[in-house]
N, C-alpha and C positions, 0 to 999 in steps of 0.2 A: 145732666147725662145721670142718671139715678144709676147706682147701685145694684145687681140682683140680689138676691139671698141665698147662699148656698145651700140647696135642699138635704147633700151630704149631714153638712153644719149640726142642722137639726136634726134629725137623722141619732149620730152620734149622743147629741146630747137625752132625747129620750132615753136610747139604749141606757149610759151612762146611768139616768134616774133613776130608770129602773133595774139596774142591778142594785144600783145604792138602799133601791127600798126590803131587798130582794133578800137582802147579808144583814139588812141592820134586824136587829132581836128585838125592837119598839112597832115594826110597823105592826099596824093592825091586821090583823087576821084576815077582813074582811078582803085587803089590799093585797095582803098575797098570795090568799084567790084568786084573786083579778090576772095577776103577774099570773098563775097560770097557764096562762089561755097566749100569753106574749109570745111573737113573730121571733125574738133575738133567742137562738141556742144560749147564748151564753150567763144571761137572763134565768131561763129554764134550767139550765146547772148548777147557779147557785142557791136555785131557791127548796133544796132537799138540806142545803148546810146548815139551812136557818131551824135550829130549833123549835120554832114555833107555827113553823108553816101547818094550818091543820090536817086534819085526815083526808080530809073534801078536796082540797089541791092538790095532795101527795095520788089521790085514785086519778085528778088529770091529767099526774106527770106519770101516772103508771105507764099510759098508755101510748108514750110517746113513745120516736122511730130512734132517740138519742141511746147512742151504748151509757153513758155517760150520767147522763138521765136516773132513765131506772137503776141503775148501782145506787148513785144515791138516794132515789126513797126503799132502797130494798136495807140499807139501815138505818132507817131516819125508824126512832123510837114511834112515831105516832100511824105509822103506816098501817093499816087497819092488815088484822090478819086475815082477812080474806084475800085481801090485794096480793100480801105476802104468796099465798096458796100460789094466785097463778103467776106472779115472781119466780115459784121456783121452777117454772117449766119453762121459764125463758129458754131460747139458743147459746147466749151469752155467756161463759161457766162465771164474769166475775158478777155476775144478777144474781146468781144463785149461789156463792158460796156468800154473799151479802147477806142474802136471804138466810144463809143456812147461820150466820153471825147470832140475826137478829134474835132480839130476846122477849117478842113479839110470834115465833113464828111458830105456829101450833105443833105440840108434837106428831103428831100425825103426819105432817108433813116436812120436820126436822129429822121423820123414819125412811121416808120417801128416799130423800139428799142421803143420805149415811149408803143409799145403794148406789151412788150415780156414777158412771164409768169414771168421771174426771178428780185425781187425789184432789186440788185443792178444791172440790167442795166435798168432799168428804170430809174436810178438818172443818166447816162450818159446825155442824152437825155436834161434829166432836170433841169439841171446845164449849157449847150451848152448852149452861149444864141446863136448860130445859129438857134436851133427850133425854128417853129414858135409859134405869141403865142398866136397862136387857143390850140397847142398839149400844153404849159405850162397850159393853163385854163383849158384843161381837165385834164393835172398829178396835179394840184393843188385839185387836188379830190381822188389819187391814197390811199388806200386799205393801202398805208406805210405811216407811219410818213416820214423817211428818204427819201423816193423820193420827199414828199411836202416841208422837208424843203432844198432839194435841190432849187425847185422851189420859195421857197421867195428866194434865194439868186443868183441867176439866173440874171442877170442888165433889162433880154429882157424882163420880166414880167412886164407886162402891171400894173396900178397902181389898178385898178379896180379890178386886179383876189389877188394882195397883202391885199387891202381891204375887199375882203372876208373872206381873210384868218386868219385877223384878230378873226373868231370867231371859229378859229379849236381848240378843243380839247384837242391835241396835246401838252403836255407840251412843250417836243421839238421845235415843230413847231413855239408854242409864244413864245421859248428861241432865236431860228431864228431871227424869225421880228424885236425881239427888239437887237438884238443882231449887227444885217445889218444896226433896221435906219430907215425900209422905211415905216413910218408907213403912213397911210392912213385913216383917217377916214369917220367913214358910219354915 
């Protein structure tokens, strides 16, 4: 009597093979793109972790239901600016935060994110060096001390804004000012 093949074993083998390809930085871009259509969520989550995942694959992944996949796309350096603009409207706060931190995010999207009701989302543009200086000046007065702390650490924050923040009552902000060493005497 012939032993039957285990269908689950074959499924696990395929999934493992795809996961290894998704993580491997030497995997060709065409293969990475094809993996964007995988049926395995754990493969889809790993694709944005690969720095060589092509923009075309990230476009496909940006529409996935799984928030971990969208978060990965939002922080990937190859994600096209128009896709970052779409992800900035995601209902998941973590996705919007990653968009705010991404250096490819267009300035107008950073401006919009700086007005988000969620403080963690506002922290993204507060720390992004591409955020316009006038928005950083506005975020320097945010109600959340962690948002203000990100403004302090942002190399694009104008010195006069840092000078004004030296009077901030938050111990956290004061610690950030002393740690970053951006003293401006007023």
